[in-house]
N, C-alpha and C positions, 0 to 999 in steps of 0.2 A: 504493500500500500504506499503510495506517495502522496504527501500532501502539496498543493499548490492552488494559486488563484484561478478563477474562471477566466480571466484574460489570458494567462499563460496557457491554461489548458486547451485552448482552441488553436494554439500555436504548435503545439508538441504532436508529432507523428507517433510516436513509439517510446516508451520506457522499458529499459531493462534493469533489473537488479543483478549486479555481477556477484560471483562468488568471492568470498574473502577467505583466505585461509589463516591469517595472522590476527585479525581485528574483530572485534564484536560488532563492527559497524561495515556493512557492504556498499561498495560504491555504486552510485546509480549513473546509468548511460541514457541520455536523452536524444532523441532523434527529431529535429526541428522540421516543420514542414518549410517547403522552399517558399520564400519571400520574395516577391519581384524587387529587383534593385531600382532604386531611384535613379533615372537618367541624370547625369550631370552634364552640364554644358563644358564643352573642352573647345579651345581654339583649332581650327584646320591650319596645320602646320603649312600646307601649300600656299596660303595667302601671305606668309611671312617674307615669301621670295618675290611677290609681285610689287614693282617699283610704285604702282599707284597707290596699294594699300599703304606702303611705308611713307610716301609722301602726305597722304590723308592724315594717318595716324600722327605723324611730326606735327602737322598743322594743327590737328584737333588738341594734341597733347599741349602744345606751346600756348594755345589759347586758354586750355583749362587751367595751367599753371600761371599764367599771366593773371587771370581773375581771383585765383584762390590763394595766392602767395602773399596778397596784400592782407588778407584777415589774419587774425591771431589764431591760427589753428596749429593743433600739434602735428608734427610730422607724420605720427602714426595714422591719425585721421586723414592726413592729405594723401598718405600712399593708398589708404584703403579706398577712398573715394576716388583716386585716380586709377585704381585696378578697375572699379566698377564702371567708371566711364570709358575706360578703354575696351573694356568687355562690350559696352552698349555700341561702341563705334565700330567694333569687329563684327557684332551681330547684325548691325545695319548695313554694313558692307556686304556681308555674304548674303542677306537676304536680297539685297540689289542685285547681286551678281548671279545668284540663282534664279531670279525673276527673268533677268534678261537670258539667261542660259536656256530656261524652259520657252521663252517667246521665240528664240531662235530655232529651237528643235520643232516647235509647232509650226513655224513658218516654212521649215524644210519639208515636213510633212505635207503640208498643204499644197505644195508645188511638185509632189510625185505624182 
């Protein structure tokens, strides 16, 4: 018999009580149900080689730093907000690039 909360009970697939030769307490082996992993955003490394992306990122980062350096913010906050801002710039760039790519593919398929 294994005691656990109801919330954990729904996540457990199987419980095995292992044999113990030298102690009064037996080890318990839990098998968890497979949980879906949360998809995390990662930058596509291919765009880091594109000159257009590099120049846009330099321009946007320069604008960001010129606006935010004047305020009395800590370096840690400035770095965290800069990372979030750069992530946003990269996402916008990739969305625009993917839309253009899909439009070109659709245009080529129509001309067949």
